Each structure stands twice: as structure tokens, then as C-alpha cells.
C-alpha positions as CSV (number, residue, x, y, z in Angstrom):
1,M,-7.3,0.7,-6.1
2,T,-7.2,1.4,-9.9
3,S,-4.7,4.3,-9.6
4,C,-2.4,2.0,-7.6
5,S,-2.0,-0.4,-10.5
6,I,0.3,2.1,-12.2
7,V,2.6,2.7,-9.2
8,S,6.3,3.0,-10.2
9,K,8.7,4.7,-7.8
10,G,8.4,7.1,-4.9
11,V,5.9,7.4,-2.1
12,Y,2.4,6.8,-3.3
13,D,0.0,9.5,-2.1
14,D,-2.9,9.7,-4.5
15,H,-6.1,11.0,-3.0
16,R,-8.1,9.0,-5.6
17,C,-7.1,5.8,-3.7
18,S,-9.8,6.2,-1.2
19,S,-10.3,4.2,2.0
20,D,-14.0,3.7,1.1
21,M,-13.6,1.2,-1.6
22,V,-11.1,-1.4,-0.6
23,N,-10.7,-4.2,-3.2
24,H,-7.1,-5.5,-2.9
25,A,-4.8,-6.9,-0.2
26,M,-1.1,-6.3,0.3
27,L,1.3,-7.3,3.1
28,V,2.8,-4.5,5.2
29,V,6.5,-5.4,5.5
30,G,8.0,-2.2,7.0
31,Y,7.5,1.4,7.8
32,S,9.1,4.7,8.5
33,P,7.8,7.9,10.2
34,T,6.2,8.9,6.8
35,E,5.4,5.8,4.9
36,W,4.3,2.2,4.9
37,I,6.3,-0.4,2.8
38,L,3.9,-2.9,1.2
39,K,4.6,-6.1,-0.8
40,N,2.2,-6.8,-3.6
41,W,1.5,-10.2,-5.1
42,W,1.6,-9.0,-8.7
43,G,5.3,-9.9,-9.1
44,D,8.6,-8.1,-9.4
45,S,7.7,-6.1,-12.5
46,W,5.2,-4.0,-10.5
47,G,6.2,-1.0,-8.5
48,E,9.6,-1.1,-6.9
49,N,10.5,-4.8,-7.5
50,G,7.1,-5.9,-6.3
51,Y,6.9,-3.4,-3.4
52,M,5.4,0.1,-2.9
53,R,5.8,2.9,-0.4
54,L,2.5,4.4,0.7
55,A,2.0,7.7,2.5
56,K,1.4,7.1,6.2
57,N,-1.2,8.7,8.5
58,K,-3.7,9.3,5.7
59,N,-5.3,5.8,5.4
60,R,-4.7,5.9,1.6
61,C,-6.3,2.9,-0.1
62,G,-7.8,1.8,3.2
63,V,-4.5,0.5,4.5
64,A,-5.7,0.8,8.1
65,N,-9.3,-0.5,7.5
66,Y,-8.8,-4.3,7.7
67,A,-5.4,-4.8,9.4
68,A,-4.7,-8.3,10.7
69,Y,-1.8,-9.6,12.7
70,V,-0.6,-12.7,14.5
71,K,-0.2,-12.6,18.2
72,V,2.5,-15.0,19.4
């Protein structure tokens, strides 16, 4: 996820962030029809106040590879 370390604003859709080499975890906190909203643990100075928007339906950065959730 090296290219992701320089995320600033906008929807992240970099093909270099492959689903083959997952090495980082973020929390999915929301979504829209076209993007995932993710919270990173690197602090508010990263991305959009600690969050990023990631293109949906492309499995960029392996966002769908290791999803986990709580069933209540």
C-alpha cells in the first residue's frame, strides 16, 4: 500500500494498490454507490482528516480480501 501513503483528497483509484499484497488495515466507516470511506490509524494529518475515499467495486488495495464484522 505504498502509493496509499501519499493520499490527500478525492477518491483513491490507483491501480498500483493491488489486492495481491495486503499489508495494512483500515476501518470501513461508510460507503456510497461509488466509494468506500475508510478511517486510517495514522492520525488526522493523513488523507482527509485521517480518512480516505477508495473506489468501490475494484478491490483496490485488497479492501474486500480480509473483511471482518461483528454479528450481534
